[in-house]
C-alpha positions, 0 to 999 in steps of 0.5 A, spaced: 291 538 810 288 532 808 291 526 805 291 525 797 284 522 795 287 518 790 291 514 795 288 507 796 287 505 803 290 499 806 286 499 812 282 492 813 275 491 814 277 488 821 281 495 822 288 492 821 292 497 819 289 503 821 295 505 826 300 503 820 302 507 814 299 506 808 304 504 802 299 508 797 300 514 801 308 514 803 314 517 800 321 516 802 326 522 803 333 520 803 337 526 806 345 527 805 347 520 806 354 522 804 361 519 804 364 525 808 358 525 813 359 517 814 366 518 817 363 522 823 357 517 825 358 514 831 352 512 834 351 506 829 356 502 825 357 505 818 356 498 815 350 497 818 347 504 816 349 503 809 346 496 809 339 499 812 339 505 807 340 500 801 334 495 804 330 501 804 332 503 796 331 496 794 324 496 798 321 502 795 323 499 788 320 492 789 313 496 792 313 502 787 314 507 793 317 514 790 323 516 793 327 523 793 334 524 795 338 530 796 345 532 798 348 538 802 354 540 798 356 534 794 362 537 791 365 539 798 367 535 804 361 532 806 362 528 799 357 525 794 351 521 796 352 513 797 351 510 790 347 504 792 341 509 793 340 510 786 343 503 784 337 500 787 332 505 787 333 508 779 326 511 780 329 516 785 329 523 784 335 527 786 334 534 788 340 539 788 340 544 793 343 551 793 347 550 800 341 550 805 343 545 811 335 544 811 332 541 805 325 544 807 329 551 806 329 549 798 323 551 794 325 545 789 325 540 794 319 542 797 315 542 791 318 535 789 315 533 795 308 536 794 308 534 787 307 526 789 301 528 792 303 523 798 302 526 805 306 520 809 313 522 809 319 517 811 325 520 812 332 518 814 339 521 813 346 523 816 346 527 821 339 525 824 340 531 829 340 536 823 339 533 816 333 529 818 331 533 824 330 540 821 326 538 815 322 533 819 319 538 824 318 543 818 314 537 814 310 536 821 308 544 821 306 543 814 301 538 815 305 531 813 305 525 817 312 524 818 316 518 820 324 518 822 328 511 820 333 512 826 337 506 824 338 508 817 340 515 820 346 517 823 349 522 828 356 524 831 355 521 838 350 517 842 348 523 846 346 526 839 342 520 837 338 520 844 337 527 844 334 527 837 329 521 839 327 526 844 326 532 840 322 528 834 317 525 839 316 532 842 315 535 835 310 529 833 315 526 828 314 518 829 321 514 830 321 507 827 326 502 825 328 499 818 326 492 820 319 496 822 319 500 816 320 493 812 314 489 816 309 495 816 309 496 808 310 488 807 303 487 811 302 480 808 306 474 805 300 473 801 303 477 795 307 476 789 313 480 792 313 475 797 320 472 795 323 479 794 321 481 801 324 475 804 331 477 801 330 484 804 329 481 811 336 478 810 339 485 809 336 488 815 337 482 819 343 478 817 341 472 822 334 472 819 338 470 812 341 464 816 334 462 818 331 462 811 337 458 808 337 453 814 329 452 812 331 452 805 336 446 806 332 442 810 326 443 806 330 441 800 333 435 804 326 433 806 323 433 798 329 429 796 328 424 801 321 423 799 323 422 792 327 416 793 
């Protein structure tokens, strides 16, 4: 299956971007980021995980990238979705499931993905080894280009996380990080969303926020000194 013909290429005349995801062809799938499942995550601090997911939601809103969410048994012990996703990505479409562990087993979910016409899927979820792994492998078989955001996902152990990473690579799913996703979709500071993107870097890398604050303070002090 070929990419949708309506997707605008982000490849530059120099060839820059040829190996990167095309924002115009990208769809973000946030899977089972549920309060009960968060309590089982051991391979990443839950506060970092939630902050990374929040950043992705904000990024998608800023750049106009569609988002689909889903949850397994939100009224059961797995708990409801973290509210930050739909708070910061109000355009996100929620697809309920009928008990399926694998979101790709749900016909409504697959149809919603197909309806966007986008062929590059960026997935994150809890657990990485199940809620991301299963639909990611199925989506690859269906002809999609699939990325898994490892640090916006979580597993019950470091071993589970390392095993997941190996199986992603074996199955043709491309592992990535939240920071890499932000930079890959950002591409250039010469764009109107630059100020908003800079704030997002402060979310995904808090130390970068400190760098930005120091630069801003120094610039302000310099300007005030020159004005005297």
